[in-house]
VOGU-3710 file (C-alpha; in Angstrom, 3 decimals, decimal comma):
1> xxxxxxxxxx> 131,904/113,702/105,403  128,844/114,910/103,490  129,294/115,743/99,815  127,979/118,583/97,654  126,181/117,687/94,415  125,131/119,881/91,523  124,124/119,624/87,860  124,551/116,050/86,541  125,942/114,929/89,907  122,452/115,305/91,364
11> xxxxxxxxxx> 121,042/112,751/88,918  123,815/110,333/89,856  123,086/110,806/93,560  119,338/110,300/93,066  119,972/107,109/91,116  121,890/105,691/94,079  119,352/106,983/96,609  116,351/105,585/94,766  117,979/102,155/94,636  118,562/102,148/98,384
21> xxxxxxxxxx> 115,463/100,040/98,840  116,821/96,640/97,944  114,839/93,421/97,757  115,092/91,425/100,956  117,698/88,675/100,380  116,291/85,245/99,632  118,145/83,728/102,571  116,335/86,138/104,922  112,978/85,287/103,356  113,671/81,570/103,694
31> xxxxxxxxxx> 114,866/81,925/107,285  111,769/83,910/108,269  109,503/81,366/106,593  111,091/78,601/108,688  110,698/80,674/111,880  107,033/81,400/111,180  106,314/77,752/110,512  108,104/76,668/113,692  106,026/79,013/115,846  102,844/78,007/114,068
41> xxxxxxxxxx> 103,519/74,321/114,760  105,260/74,390/118,162  103,930/77,576/119,771  105,577/78,581/123,034  108,278/75,898/122,761  109,451/77,452/119,500  109,474/80,911/121,094  111,713/79,672/123,913  114,053/77,901/121,491  114,298/80,792/119,029
51> xxxxxxxxxx> 114,825/83,355/121,787  117,749/81,284/123,042  119,113/80,936/119,508  118,867/84,569/118,424  118,890/86,580/121,664  121,213/84,204/123,532  119,056/84,132/126,640  116,942/81,395/128,240  113,651/82,976/129,293  112,003/79,725/130,430
61> xxxxxxxxxx> 112,669/80,455/134,131  111,029/83,875/133,793  108,283/82,863/131,391  107,279/84,661/128,212  104,829/87,043/129,828  106,144/89,934/131,880  104,629/89,987/135,354  102,715/92,842/136,892  105,414/93,065/139,568  108,061/93,672/136,885
71> xxxxxxxxxx> 106,002/96,487/135,381  105,320/98,051/138,771  109,002/97,821/139,677  110,021/99,540/136,443  107,598/102,392/137,095  108,717/102,694/140,707  112,435/102,723/139,839  112,153/105,215/136,989  113,243/108,759/137,938  110,140/110,795/138,743
81> xxxxxxxxxx> 111,165/113,550/136,379  111,358/111,143/133,453  107,970/109,635/134,312  106,510/113,132/134,169  108,091/113,613/130,740  106,662/110,311/129,479  103,192/111,235/130,722  103,279/114,692/129,153  104,555/113,309/125,862  101,753/110,725/125,823
91> xxxxxxxxxx> 99,200/113,439/126,624  100,402/115,553/123,687  100,175/112,593/121,338  96,760/111,577/122,673  95,369/115,089/122,210  96,562/115,227/118,581  95,242/111,786/117,654  91,840/112,434/119,215  91,379/115,107/116,554  92,117/112,536/113,835
101> xxxxxxxxxx> 89,576/109,906/114,897  87,077/108,894/112,206  83,386/109,233/113,066  80,344/107,185/112,145  77,584/108,918/110,172  74,279/108,236/108,464  72,002/110,257/106,224  68,355/109,747/105,274  67,786/110,129/101,548  64,502/110,275/99,608
111> xxxxxxxxxx> 61,989/107,416/99,468  63,180/105,787/102,698  66,833/105,254/101,755  69,366/105,490/104,584  73,096/105,485/103,816  76,066/105,857/106,104  79,168/104,366/107,599  79,818/102,728/110,941  83,307/103,113/112,427  84,442/100,491/114,930
121> xxxxxxxxxx> 87,832/99,848/116,539  89,920/96,741/115,937  89,542/94,094/118,640  93,200/93,198/119,216  96,466/94,857/118,215  100,076/93,742/118,669  102,894/96,283/119,032  106,502/95,403/118,285  108,934/97,551/120,285  112,632/97,240/119,347
131> xxxxxxxxxx> 114,909/96,321/122,221  118,042/94,330/122,832  120,827/96,903/122,587  118,668/100,006/123,079  115,287/101,058/124,461  112,688/103,020/122,499  109,794/103,983/124,775  108,790/106,618/122,216  107,954/103,831/119,741  105,567/102,299/122,259
141> xxxxxxxxxx> 103,843/105,629/122,916  103,445/106,345/119,196  101,845/102,958/118,527  99,794/102,460/121,684  98,221/105,885/122,169  96,458/106,037/118,758  95,210/102,493/119,327  93,804/103,493/122,702  92,212/106,606/121,238  90,587/104,445/118,558
151> xxxxxxxxxx> 89,127/102,232/121,291  91,091/99,026/120,635  90,005/96,504/123,239  93,238/94,519/123,700  96,854/95,624/123,165  99,771/93,179/123,355  103,402/94,301/123,354  106,384/92,197/122,280  109,992/93,244/122,736  113,257/91,275/122,643
161> xxxxxxxxxx> 114,836/90,591/126,030  118,261/91,828/127,069  120,950/89,438/128,298  119,281/89,097/131,686  116,010/88,097/130,089  114,425/91,340/131,179  112,806/93,898/128,890  114,322/97,361/129,162  112,890/99,208/132,154  111,917/102,384/130,223
171> xxxxxxxxxx> 109,718/100,270/127,932  108,039/98,564/130,881  107,595/101,886/132,688  106,002/103,399/129,591  103,642/100,438/129,323  102,820/100,929/132,977  101,809/104,559/132,644  99,774/103,685/129,534  97,933/100,940/131,400  99,260/98,101/129,222
181> xxxxxxxxxx> 99,936/94,819/131,020  100,000/92,247/128,200  103,759/92,249/127,489  105,999/89,423/126,218  109,778/89,007/126,250  110,182/87,850/122,677  111,468/89,617/119,565  112,371/89,046/115,929  110,274/87,218/113,362  109,222/84,768/116,079
191> xxxxxxxxxx> 107,425/87,578/117,924  105,602/88,509/114,730  104,606/84,873/114,279  103,294/84,659/117,851  101,082/87,693/117,314  99,869/86,498/113,925  99,116/82,844/114,782  98,726/82,913/118,549  100,291/80,483/121,035  99,312/79,157/124,457
201> xxxxxxxxxx> 100,756/82,325/126,000  100,298/84,945/123,285  96,832/85,799/121,976  96,396/86,179/118,231  95,857/89,789/117,124  94,183/91,493/114,178  96,975/93,939/113,350  100,727/94,198/114,013  102,424/97,595/114,158  105,837/98,905/115,096
211> xxxxxxxxxx> 109,340/99,057/113,601  111,987/96,339/113,692  114,975/94,895/111,875  114,969/93,175/108,493  113,672/89,907/110,003  110,789/91,688/111,699  109,951/93,552/108,484  110,005/90,350/106,452  107,937/88,579/109,088  105,288/91,264/108,861
221> xxxxxxxxxx> 105,335/91,033/105,068  104,791/87,267/105,144  101,896/87,296/107,631  100,107/90,211/105,938  96,684/89,047/104,840  96,278/86,758/107,824  96,590/89,943/109,896  96,935/93,571/108,940  100,211/95,482/109,368  101,075/99,166/109,491
231> xxxxxxxxxx> 103,878/99,314/106,910  107,220/97,815/105,884  109,515/100,476/107,282  112,885/101,220/105,725  115,866/103,223/106,995  115,161/106,692/108,398  115,486/109,761/106,186  115,223/113,519/106,325  115,200/116,200/103,637  115,762/119,836/104,526
241> xxxxxxxxxx> 114,619/122,359/101,919  116,515/125,589/102,607  116,606/129,089/101,158  118,947/131,979/101,962  117,133/132,633/105,265  118,237/129,268/106,670  120,712/129,008/109,522  123,422/126,541/108,392  123,883/125,358/111,972  120,195/124,480/112,303
251> xxxxxxxxxx> 120,214/122,665/108,962  123,322/120,702/109,916  121,839/119,750/113,284  118,684/118,387/111,657  120,722/116,380/109,145  122,857/114,879/111,902  119,850/114,078/114,085  118,559/111,760/111,386  121,916/110,434/110,214  122,752/109,072/113,679
261> xxxxxxxxxx> 119,863/106,581/113,528  121,422/103,974/111,299  124,303/103,408/108,822  121,605/103,265/106,117  119,906/106,499/107,218  119,756/109,322/104,705  120,110/113,058/105,418  119,712/115,417/102,464  119,719/119,186/102,167  118,197/120,717/99,032
271> xxxxxxxxxx> 118,927/124,361/98,233  119,584/126,672/95,308  122,057/128,761/97,332  125,621/127,461/96,786  127,017/129,655/99,560  124,536/128,202/102,063  125,377/124,691/100,848  129,056/125,170/101,653  128,288/126,607/105,087  125,959/123,687/105,857
281> xxxxxxxxxx> 128,705/121,259/104,859  131,153/122,968/107,205  128,618/122,996/110,029  127,942/119,267/109,598  131,644/118,477/109,944  132,009/120,767/112,950  128,970/119,447/114,843  129,586/115,796/113,989  132,929/115,894/115,777  131,150/116,384/119,113
291> xxxxxxxxxx> 128,577/113,580/118,689  128,866/110,030/120,006  127,788/107,825/117,101  130,826/108,461/114,941  130,850/105,182/113,016  127,160/105,389/112,160  127,488/109,044/111,120  130,470/108,279/108,918  128,532/105,615/107,018  125,165/107,351/106,724
301> xxxxxxxxxx> 126,605/110,748/105,780  129,139/109,279/103,383  126,973/106,683/101,663  123,394/107,939/101,640  123,439/111,660/102,344  124,265/114,833/100,445  123,709/118,527/99,868  121,996/119,071/96,527  122,492/122,466/94,867  119,620/122,996/92,427
311> xxxxxxxxxx> 119,726/125,377/89,465  116,751/127,371/90,772  114,226/127,501/93,555  111,618/125,730/91,420  114,116/122,945/90,722  114,827/122,675/94,447  111,110/122,193/95,154  110,872/119,664/92,325  113,759/117,677/93,820  112,123/117,779/97,234
321> xxxxxxxxxx> 108,890/116,320/95,890  110,815/113,652/94,000  112,562/112,585/97,213  109,173/112,225/99,003  110,877/112,237/102,378  109,845/110,584/105,605  110,738/113,843/107,411  110,807/117,184/105,595  112,136/120,366/107,164  111,198/123,676/105,539
331> xxxxxxxxxx> 114,022/126,033/106,548  112,632/128,881/104,486  111,496/132,470/104,885  107,782/131,700/104,510  107,198/127,999/105,248  103,411/128,154/104,872  103,734/129,630/101,398  106,275/126,966/100,487  103,996/124,270/101,897  101,572/124,893/99,042
341> xxxxxxxxxx> 104,251/123,593/96,647  104,941/120,393/98,587  103,088/117,263/97,484  104,947/114,360/99,109  106,252/114,028/102,680  105,489/111,985/105,772  105,869/114,731/108,373  106,570/118,379/107,547  108,416/120,641/109,987  107,748/124,290/109,192
351> xxxxxxxxxx> 110,226/127,048/109,929  113,555/127,373/111,668  112,446/126,321/115,162  110,706/123,003/114,513  113,481/120,385/114,553  112,578/116,838/113,626  113,286/115,868/117,242  110,072/117,519/118,480  108,141/115,212/116,166  109,963/112,150/117,472
361> xxxxxxxxxx> 109,084/112,747/121,084  106,776/115,604/121,852  104,639/117,601/119,449  101,752/115,151/118,929  101,825/113,808/115,353  103,084/110,259/114,946  106,718/109,474/114,277  105,904/106,169/112,548  106,139/107,476/108,995  106,353/106,222/105,405
371> xxxxxxxxxx> 109,936/105,747/104,189  111,700/104,959/100,899  109,637/107,501/98,943  106,374/105,771/99,908  105,123/109,150/101,146  103,953/109,465/97,529  101,002/107,274/98,522  101,249/106,415/102,237  100,522/108,296/105,465  101,797/108,392/109,049
381> xxxxxxxxxx> 100,463/105,884/111,551  97,320/107,311/113,115  94,058/106,654/114,885  92,344/105,573/111,655  94,850/102,701/111,323  93,155/101,123/114,347  89,600/101,664/113,098  87,588/99,984/110,375  84,551/101,113/108,424  81,346/99,234/107,627
391> xxxxxxxxxx> 79,042/100,675/104,989  75,368/101,078/105,957  72,604/100,655/103,357  68,851/100,574/103,953  66,237/100,756/101,145  62,473/100,970/101,401  60,314/98,942/99,013  59,342/102,155/97,241  62,970/103,101/96,654  63,878/99,610/95,443
401> xxxxxxxxxx> 60,972/99,593/92,946  62,012/102,985/91,643  65,485/101,790/90,621  64,871/98,064/90,162  64,900/97,914/86,351  68,192/99,815/86,121  69,800/97,650/88,804  68,640/94,410/87,161  69,793/95,605/83,748  73,223/96,311/85,199
411> xxxxxxxxxx> 73,382/92,857/86,830  72,277/91,053/83,666  74,827/92,970/81,595  77,519/91,441/83,814  75,968/87,992/83,475  74,667/87,716/87,033  71,000/86,805/86,688  70,990/85,662/90,324  71,782/89,235/91,319  68,880/90,435/89,205
421> xxxxxxxx> 66,638/87,791/90,726  67,396/89,039/94,263  65,824/92,342/93,228  62,954/90,810/91,211  61,817/88,658/94,122  61,216/91,788/96,160  59,235/93,792/93,603  57,079/91,152/91,859
//
């Protein structure tokens, strides 16, 4: 089910893995462009029509906006124990992201110069929460809590309706405990368009965040620039770097936890211990037999996953950095020492008792992470994604006179005598 690779086989595997990120098909791009234009021109009418076309449900009788009664009912009907879990999870995530909030500052320099930065929250944010066949309240928590911590004034949530026209109750209940009431039963690229352009029902936002299918991803790509977006997310992935201290059962469990997400998900173990590699392979087969998502596991483990046996420990670390994983598990004797060698990863799980699952639901850091090796330059979603910075500059006349000639010389060198004149007018 999951293959072993070594020597030249590793290069062949990496070539396939690194080409996993395919260009979005032209027909998808064209279809999304048509959807965006329809919503831009026809507003709510287009949302009703497209929801009927793609989600096979007429939401006109219910309306696009979810009512307060629906939210209250979802909270009331949710098992009390699960509500407690949602609240504690949100509290953990809130506490972590409060530590990550950027702060304004200013500093007085010599001669009456004051420099600094002013940090302000975004005004309006839209959150896409996948729905339809499954509910992901964790995605709502991970997007909404950092926005709230940043001080965002208005949060709108869009999620595709189920066959009844209702949004999944766990999503509504989560919105309820987070104090979010601006929720719309619309999904796909049409939901992205509604948030980007605004309609009679849906207010235009400044930024759209949250995962979705290929049409949602392409929609976000096409509206970027009109609004900001978090990232273009690809299929989920995990890399486990393991030495001879690793428990093969733990490694296998972490691989399977990621592989069950999607047929395109990737689960990779990197080790220099061939004996461990074989035991991990056996454990994967044994544990997979007891899991529900057999068809998804068969595809993801067979097509995009593997156990890579490196020639040495240094080579294993090199491979790990090359993979630049969304999730990285360090199943090693001294994870903090190994951490010093790691350069690229979205979220790093240190030691044998930090499964990726705790990051998805509980620990505090965000589970919206860079995929497809973009951890080489990108970061997890966080509080700073919902803040913006303005530079602050104040000069006294004395300070401006002191540096005027050098500033004007610089401006004239670039051919901007008007720039130089703006300084000259103040010192002559």
